[in-house]
PALUMKOL-565645 format. One record per residue (C-alpha): residue number from 0; residue in three letters; x, y, z. Coordinates in pm, 1 decimal, decimal comma, padded with zeros to 6 digits, always signed. Example, Ala and Ser with C-alpha at 12.3 -4.5 7.8 and 13.67 -1.06 7.14 Angstrom:
% residues 2
seq type east north up
0 ALA +01230,0 -00450,0 +00780,0
1 SER +01367,0 -00106,0 +00714,0
% end
This chain:
% residues 346
seq type east north up
0 MET +04951,2 -10596,7 +00683,4
1 GLY +04973,5 -10938,3 +00845,2
2 ASP +04763,4 -10856,5 +01152,6
3 HIS +04451,9 -11064,8 +01220,1
4 GLU +04392,5 -10970,4 +01583,3
5 ASN +04379,6 -10597,8 +01653,4
6 TYR +04031,1 -10496,7 +01539,8
7 ALA +03846,7 -10399,7 +01859,3
8 ALA +03876,1 -10032,0 +01950,5
9 GLU +04115,1 -10060,4 +02247,2
10 LYS +04346,9 -10313,8 +02080,0
11 PHE +04348,0 -10120,9 +01754,1
12 GLU +04440,8 -09792,0 +01922,2
13 LEU +04750,0 -09953,7 +02074,3
14 ALA +04842,8 -10139,3 +01754,5
15 ARG +04846,3 -09821,5 +01544,8
16 GLY +05192,2 -09748,7 +01680,8
17 LEU +05336,2 -10071,1 +01535,1
18 PRO +05555,5 -10048,2 +01222,3
19 ASN +05320,6 -10247,4 +00996,7
20 PHE +05026,0 -10023,4 +01087,1
21 LYS +05231,1 -09707,9 +01035,6
22 LYS +05347,5 -09831,8 +00695,6
23 PHE +04988,0 -09883,3 +00584,5
24 GLU +04889,7 -09535,1 +00699,6
25 SER +05186,8 -09377,5 +00520,8
26 SER +05074,0 -09526,5 +00189,2
27 TRP +04737,2 -09353,4 +00221,8
28 VAL +04903,7 -09022,9 +00305,2
29 GLU +05119,9 -09062,9 -00004,6
30 LYS +04817,7 -09125,5 -00226,4
31 ARG +04630,4 -08829,0 -00079,0
32 SER +04927,6 -08601,3 -00145,3
33 ASN +04891,3 -08668,1 -00518,3
34 ILE +04592,1 -08433,6 -00521,5
35 GLN +04796,0 -08140,6 -00394,3
36 LYS +05084,7 -08232,6 -00624,6
37 ALA +04847,9 -08210,8 -00920,2
38 VAL +04729,4 -07866,0 -00812,0
39 ASN +05087,1 -07749,4 -00757,2
40 ALA +05180,1 -07864,5 -01107,6
41 LEU +04931,5 -07610,2 -01244,7
42 GLU +05139,8 -07336,8 -01079,6
43 ASP +04965,4 -06996,1 -01104,7
44 SER +04737,0 -07074,6 -01397,5
45 PRO +04360,2 -07008,0 -01386,4
46 LEU +04307,3 -07384,6 -01364,2
47 ALA +04510,2 -07394,3 -01043,1
48 GLU +04288,5 -07131,1 -00882,7
49 GLU +03976,6 -07315,4 -00995,9
50 ALA +04109,5 -07638,8 -00844,2
51 ARG +04190,6 -07466,1 -00513,4
52 GLN +03843,6 -07314,8 -00496,5
53 ARG +03678,1 -07650,1 -00561,0
54 LEU +03886,2 -07821,2 -00295,9
55 GLU +03801,7 -07543,7 -00050,2
56 ARG +03429,3 -07597,4 -00108,8
57 ILE +03446,5 -07951,4 +00024,2
58 ARG +03656,8 -07856,8 +00326,1
59 PRO +03446,2 -07899,9 +00641,7
60 HIS +03396,4 -07601,1 +00871,8
61 LYS +03196,3 -07608,3 +01192,0
62 PRO +02905,8 -07366,7 +01152,9
63 ASP +02919,4 -07033,2 +01332,1
64 LEU +02609,5 -07072,7 +01547,5
65 SER +02603,1 -06700,7 +01629,2
66 GLU +02452,3 -06658,8 +01282,2
67 TRP +02165,0 -06895,1 +01368,5
68 GLN +01863,8 -06887,2 +01597,6
69 LYS +01817,6 -07192,5 +01817,8
70 THR +01463,6 -07325,1 +01819,5
71 THR +01281,5 -07555,0 +02059,7
72 SER +00944,1 -07545,4 +01886,4
73 GLU +00781,7 -07881,8 +01828,3
74 LYS +00667,3 -07778,5 +01482,3
75 ILE +00783,3 -07526,4 +01222,5
76 GLU +00584,9 -07466,7 +00905,1
77 LEU +00731,7 -07298,1 +00597,9
78 GLN +00590,2 -07218,1 +00257,1
79 THR +00801,8 -07140,7 -00049,4
80 SER +00687,4 -07074,5 -00404,1
81 GLN +00693,5 -07451,8 -00465,9
82 PHE +00679,3 -07638,3 -00136,4
83 ASP +00485,5 -07672,4 +00186,6
84 ILE +00743,0 -07777,5 +00446,9
85 LEU +00702,7 -07910,3 +00800,9
86 ILE +00997,8 -07939,5 +01040,2
87 ASN +01005,9 -08119,7 +01375,2
88 PRO +01317,7 -07967,9 +01536,4
89 LEU +01322,9 -08197,2 +01837,9
90 ARG +01276,2 -08548,2 +01704,5
91 VAL +01252,0 -08614,8 +01330,7
92 GLY +01387,5 -08318,5 +01137,0
93 LEU +01219,7 -08279,8 +00797,7
94 VAL +00872,9 -08428,8 +00855,3
95 SER +00682,8 -08326,7 +00544,0
96 LEU +00759,4 -08181,4 +00202,3
97 ILE +00468,5 -08128,5 -00037,4
98 ASP +00498,9 -08006,8 -00394,8
99 ARG +00202,2 -07771,6 -00423,6
100 LYS +00225,0 -07747,4 -00802,3
101 ILE +00130,8 -08111,8 -00855,7
102 GLN -00009,1 -08180,8 -00506,1
103 GLN +00253,3 -08448,6 -00448,0
104 PRO +00386,0 -08529,3 -00100,1
105 TRP +00755,9 -08616,8 -00125,1
106 VAL +00845,6 -08657,3 +00241,9
107 ASP +00660,8 -08803,9 +00537,2
108 GLU +00784,2 -08979,4 +00850,5
109 ALA +00815,7 -09310,7 +00662,7
110 HIS +00984,1 -09151,6 +00360,5
111 PRO +01282,5 -08934,6 +00462,5
112 MET +01505,3 -08737,0 +00229,0
113 GLY +01851,0 -08676,7 +00369,8
114 GLU +01856,7 -08951,2 +00634,1
115 LEU +02201,7 -09031,3 +00771,2
116 THR +02274,0 -09387,6 +00883,1
117 TYR +02583,6 -09563,3 +01016,0
118 GLN +02626,5 -09930,5 +00930,6
119 THR +02841,2 -10192,1 +01102,7
120 PHE +02910,0 -10544,3 +00979,7
121 SER +02977,7 -10881,7 +01140,0
122 ALA +03210,3 -11169,3 +01057,0
123 ALA +02902,1 -11360,4 +00938,3
124 ASP +02834,5 -11084,0 +00683,8
125 TYR +03180,9 -11143,4 +00540,6
126 ASP +03136,3 -11521,5 +00535,7
127 ARG +02820,7 -11479,0 +00329,8
128 PHE +02980,8 -11227,8 +00093,7
129 PHE +03287,1 -11448,9 +00041,7
130 SER +03073,3 -11748,9 -00052,8
131 GLN +02863,2 -11533,3 -00287,2
132 TYR +03135,3 -11333,6 -00460,7
133 ILE +03446,4 -11553,8 -00480,4
134 ILE +03431,8 -11848,3 -00721,0
135 ASN +03472,8 -12188,3 -00558,9
136 ALA +03809,4 -12255,1 -00720,8
137 ALA +03962,2 -11949,1 -00552,3
138 GLN +03807,9 -11977,2 -00206,9
139 ASN +04098,0 -12174,1 -00057,5
140 GLY +04361,3 -11920,2 -00157,4
141 ASP +04509,1 -11666,0 +00083,4
142 TRP +04476,5 -11359,9 -00138,8
143 PRO +04094,1 -11352,3 -00174,1
144 LYS +04043,2 -11371,8 +00201,9
145 GLU +04298,0 -11099,2 +00271,1
146 ASP +04157,6 -10868,7 +00004,5
147 PHE +03782,8 -10929,9 +00027,1
148 THR +03733,1 -11009,7 +00395,4
149 LYS +03887,1 -10917,7 +00731,2
150 PRO +04056,1 -11232,8 +00868,4
151 GLY +04033,6 -11249,0 +01245,9
152 LEU +03739,8 -11009,1 +01264,3
153 GLU +03538,3 -11268,1 +01454,0
154 LEU +03766,4 -11215,6 +01756,3
155 ALA +03632,1 -10861,0 +01799,8
156 LYS +03268,4 -10977,2 +01767,5
157 PRO +03131,5 -10672,7 +01580,8
158 ILE +02757,9 -10672,2 +01521,9
159 SER +02566,4 -10628,2 +01198,9
160 ALA +02350,5 -10320,6 +01253,1
161 ILE +02224,6 -09992,0 +01114,5
162 TRP +02240,7 -09697,2 +01353,4
163 LYS +02052,7 -09368,0 +01325,0
164 PRO +02160,0 -09040,3 +01486,5
165 TYR +01942,3 -08835,0 +01714,9
166 ILE +01895,1 -08458,3 +01715,3
167 ARG +02071,8 -08261,4 +01987,7
168 ASP +01976,8 -07910,6 +01874,5
169 CYS +01802,2 -07737,8 +01585,7
170 TYR +01874,1 -07390,9 +01448,9
171 ARG +01709,3 -07179,3 +01181,9
172 ARG +01818,9 -06885,8 +00969,6
173 GLN +01611,7 -06667,5 +00739,6
174 THR +01736,3 -06447,4 +00456,5
175 PRO +01540,9 -06264,9 +00185,5
176 ALA +01633,1 -06546,3 -00054,5
177 HIS +01608,0 -06869,1 +00144,8
178 ALA +01521,0 -07040,7 +00472,9
179 ASP +01780,2 -07268,1 +00633,3
180 PHE +01747,8 -07536,2 +00901,0
181 LEU +02053,7 -07675,9 +01078,4
182 PHE +02039,7 -07995,6 +01284,2
183 HIS +02321,3 -08077,9 +01525,8
184 MET +02309,3 -08454,9 +01569,7
185 THR +02506,5 -08735,7 +01728,9
186 PHE +02497,8 -09114,1 +01749,0
187 GLU +02455,6 -09323,7 +02060,0
188 GLN +02770,8 -09380,4 +02260,3
189 GLU +02813,4 -09748,9 +02170,3
190 CYS +02876,9 -09691,1 +01801,6
191 VAL +03081,3 -09373,5 +01866,4
192 ALA +03318,3 -09532,3 +02119,5
193 ASN +03326,8 -09896,8 +02009,8
194 TYR +03309,7 -09836,4 +01635,0
195 GLY +03364,0 -09519,2 +01431,6
196 ALA +03041,2 -09321,9 +01411,5
197 PRO +03112,7 -08946,4 +01412,9
198 LYS +03028,9 -08773,0 +01738,8
199 ASP +02915,2 -08443,1 +01586,9
200 ILE +02705,8 -08413,0 +01270,8
201 TYR +02568,0 -08092,3 +01122,2
202 LEU +02294,2 -08144,4 +00863,5
203 THR +02164,4 -07833,8 +00685,8
204 TYR +01861,2 -07800,4 +00460,1
205 GLN +01845,2 -07483,9 +00249,8
206 PHE +01511,2 -07400,0 +00089,8
207 PRO +01512,4 -07111,9 -00161,9
208 LEU +01192,3 -06910,8 -00125,7
209 GLU +01159,5 -06907,0 -00505,3
210 GLY +01222,2 -07195,9 -00739,7
211 THR +01190,1 -07572,7 -00753,7
212 SER +01502,5 -07691,6 -00574,6
213 PHE +01657,6 -07731,7 -00231,8
214 SER +01998,4 -07841,2 -00106,3
215 ILE +02144,6 -08052,5 +00172,5
216 ASP +02483,9 -07998,7 +00332,6
217 LEU +02619,7 -08267,2 +00565,7
218 GLN +02931,7 -08227,8 +00778,3
219 TRP +03076,7 -08449,8 +01047,9
220 PHE +03345,1 -08396,3 +01310,6
221 ASN +03513,2 -08597,2 +01588,3
222 LYS +03511,8 -08937,0 +01422,7
223 HIS +03731,7 -09209,6 +01571,2
224 ALA +03939,8 -09429,9 +01343,9
225 CYS +03781,8 -09775,5 +01326,8
226 ARG +03942,8 -10087,4 +01183,1
227 MET +03622,2 -10287,8 +01205,5
228 PRO +03400,6 -10264,8 +00894,9
229 GLU +03181,1 -09956,4 +00876,3
230 ALA +02986,9 -09746,4 +00628,0
231 LEU +02801,4 -09414,2 +00636,1
232 TRP +02506,1 -09347,0 +00406,7
233 LEU +02276,0 -09057,6 +00320,7
234 GLY +01940,4 -09188,2 +00204,5
235 PHE +01669,2 -09042,6 -00018,6
236 ASN +01344,3 -09236,7 -00004,4
237 PRO +01067,3 -09006,9 -00130,3
238 VAL +00701,4 -09099,3 -00151,9
239 LEU +00669,3 -09253,1 -00498,0
240 PRO +00392,8 -09135,9 -00731,8
241 GLU +00217,0 -09406,1 -00929,4
242 GLY +00431,5 -09525,5 -01217,3
243 ALA +00749,1 -09360,9 -01085,5
244 GLU +01082,3 -09495,8 -01210,7
245 TRP +01433,9 -09448,1 -01079,4
246 ARG +01734,5 -09407,2 -01309,0
247 ILE +02106,8 -09348,7 -01256,6
248 GLU +02314,9 -09127,1 -01484,7
249 LYS +02621,6 -09319,6 -01603,0
250 LEU +02851,1 -09193,3 -01881,2
251 GLY +02585,5 -08951,7 -02002,2
252 LYS +02302,4 -09204,9 -02020,9
253 MET +02015,9 -09265,7 -01780,3
254 ILE +02026,0 -09631,6 -01674,7
255 SER +01753,7 -09823,4 -01492,2
256 PRO +01873,5 -10015,2 -01183,5
257 PHE +01672,9 -10307,7 -01323,2
258 GLU +01880,6 -10321,5 -01642,4
259 VAL +02202,0 -10462,6 -01498,0
260 VAL +02355,3 -10781,6 -01635,8
261 GLU +02326,3 -11097,0 -01427,1
262 ASN +02625,7 -11132,1 -01192,7
263 GLY +02691,3 -10761,5 -01231,6
264 ASN +02656,6 -10544,7 -00923,1
265 ARG +02284,4 -10473,5 -00902,1
266 HIS +02313,1 -10315,2 -00558,8
267 LEU +02595,8 -10061,7 -00587,6
268 HIS +02667,9 -09809,6 -00864,0
269 ALA +02871,4 -09501,2 -00942,6
270 ALA +02642,0 -09217,4 -01049,7
271 GLY +02791,6 -08964,0 -01288,3
272 SER +02600,5 -08645,8 -01210,9
273 LYS +02268,7 -08753,6 -01061,1
274 VAL +02000,8 -09008,1 -00994,0
275 GLN +01657,5 -08929,2 -01131,5
276 LEU +01303,0 -09014,8 -01032,3
277 SER +01063,7 -08974,3 -01325,7
278 HIS +00684,6 -08985,2 -01307,1
279 VAL +00388,8 -08877,4 -01517,3
280 LYS +00394,6 -08519,5 -01384,9
281 GLY +00767,1 -08450,4 -01397,1
282 LYS +01110,3 -08547,8 -01269,6
283 MET +01318,8 -08518,8 -00955,4
284 ASP +01697,4 -08495,7 -00990,9
285 ILE +01917,6 -08572,4 -00690,1
286 SER +02273,8 -08459,1 -00756,7
287 PRO +02551,9 -08578,6 -00523,4
288 LEU +02829,1 -08323,2 -00561,0
289 ASP +03086,3 -08520,7 -00361,4
290 SER +02971,1 -08883,1 -00323,9
291 PRO +02897,1 -09071,5 -00648,4
292 LEU +02867,4 -09421,3 -00496,7
293 VAL +02499,3 -09510,1 -00461,4
294 ALA +02304,9 -09816,3 -00347,8
295 PRO +01960,2 -09853,7 -00506,7
296 GLY +01702,0 -09999,4 -00271,1
297 ILE +01868,6 -10108,6 +00052,0
298 PRO +02233,9 -10050,1 +00145,6
299 SER +02372,5 -10404,5 +00146,3
300 PRO +02731,6 -10399,7 +00017,0
301 LEU +02817,2 -10737,2 +00171,0
302 ASN +02521,1 -10923,3 +00021,4
303 PHE +02617,6 -10996,5 -00338,2
304 ASN +02323,3 -11153,8 -00521,2
305 ASN +02124,8 -11130,7 -00843,1
306 ASP +01802,5 -11010,0 -00681,6
307 GLN +01662,3 -10689,9 -00825,6
308 PRO +01679,4 -10394,0 -00585,6
309 ASP +01362,5 -10290,3 -00405,1
310 MET +01322,7 -09941,4 -00546,4
311 GLN +01041,9 -09867,9 -00302,2
312 GLN +01329,8 -09812,0 -00058,1
313 GLY +01487,9 -09523,5 -00252,3
314 MET +01853,2 -09439,2 -00317,1
315 HIS +02134,4 -09435,4 -00061,4
316 PHE +02464,3 -09256,8 -00120,5
317 CYS +02774,9 -09408,1 +00036,6
318 LEU +02977,8 -09139,0 +00211,8
319 LEU +03239,7 -09372,2 +00356,9
320 ASN +03323,6 -09740,7 +00380,1
321 ASN +03629,3 -09949,3 +00464,3
322 LEU +03492,3 -10288,5 +00365,5
323 TRP +03749,6 -10420,0 +00120,6
324 GLY +04127,3 -10416,4 +00092,1
325 THR +04134,3 -10186,3 -00207,4
326 ASN +04327,6 -09864,4 -00247,6
327 PHE +04159,6 -09647,3 +00013,6
328 PRO +04210,9 -09607,8 +00390,6
329 MET +04113,3 -09908,3 +00597,5
330 TRP +04046,5 -09676,1 +00891,5
331 PHE +03943,8 -09314,4 +00868,9
332 GLU +03915,7 -09031,9 +01123,5
333 GLU +03894,8 -08711,3 +00922,4
334 ASP +03623,4 -08447,3 +00929,9
335 CYS +03412,3 -08452,3 +00612,9
336 ARG +03160,7 -08255,8 +00410,8
337 PHE +02909,4 -08377,6 +00150,1
338 ARG +02667,1 -08170,3 -00057,4
339 PHE +02349,0 -08262,9 -00243,9
340 ASN +02109,8 -08071,6 -00467,6
341 VAL +01749,9 -08175,9 -00527,1
342 GLU +01562,7 -08022,1 -00818,7
343 LEU +01215,2 -08075,6 -00961,5
344 HIS +01134,7 -08008,3 -01324,9
345 ASP +00881,3 -08095,1 -01593,4
% end
């Protein structure tokens, strides 16, 4: 794009009207249109209808709060056929989840499941990544810096930080089949205005009253476009039983995060259908329906090293990032929806 100056929010907003910025944006619109072109090519076949239905399922819709009951209780307890559940509607969200069948706590305040975080990155993060990832012989070339870093980012002085949202309101809904909890959250103003954290997040837990599973539905709205580096993650860090092992499904096989070749990416993977936690009493499957990119251990996409991931820190699914100059938008402002299923089995 040839611009190494307009990263900070105010400068970037003005620069978006320039021809080189508009040309970049048009290329992303063109790529996105390929999805609809593919559906249109199916014409009126059953496959076309199936494709339209699947695309509709991931379309974000603000919840109709008239269907929900707002709650200001400090504690809500719920029991299903499988779980004992504790909700703190005002501060934490899901506080405790205990599997009664095997007397295993899965969630406590130090071990969240479904924790949203927003990550920002500094110029120093890119300097480290460049020295780690690019071989010495190529480090003086122009192309690696343009493609793998953000030249001029240091002028905007972004910080390296992880931000957590806070709960604005909590709602509940009960049906004969399941109990639902909806958290309306937001981030602090600094990362909403100066970066690109979404202003409105709706996180829903659905607990069937019968069975061994539950689901999470995350939607965000009112996100500013941000040219500075950013990422959004949804983390699952359950309490680990003794001897528990994490695995990632890839091409039909369950792969240990510890069995990755040296100089391969040990800290970022694409999961096919699920990640799995196995232990002596059973298994937990976490299925990301819309976000296959997962970081085992700690989300650290700009720290390329051969260290093994710390699996005591769980799995973190990447919902969005704009870190590298590959074929995806370098700034993003759309509403989004992501769905996850969690299932326990023997």
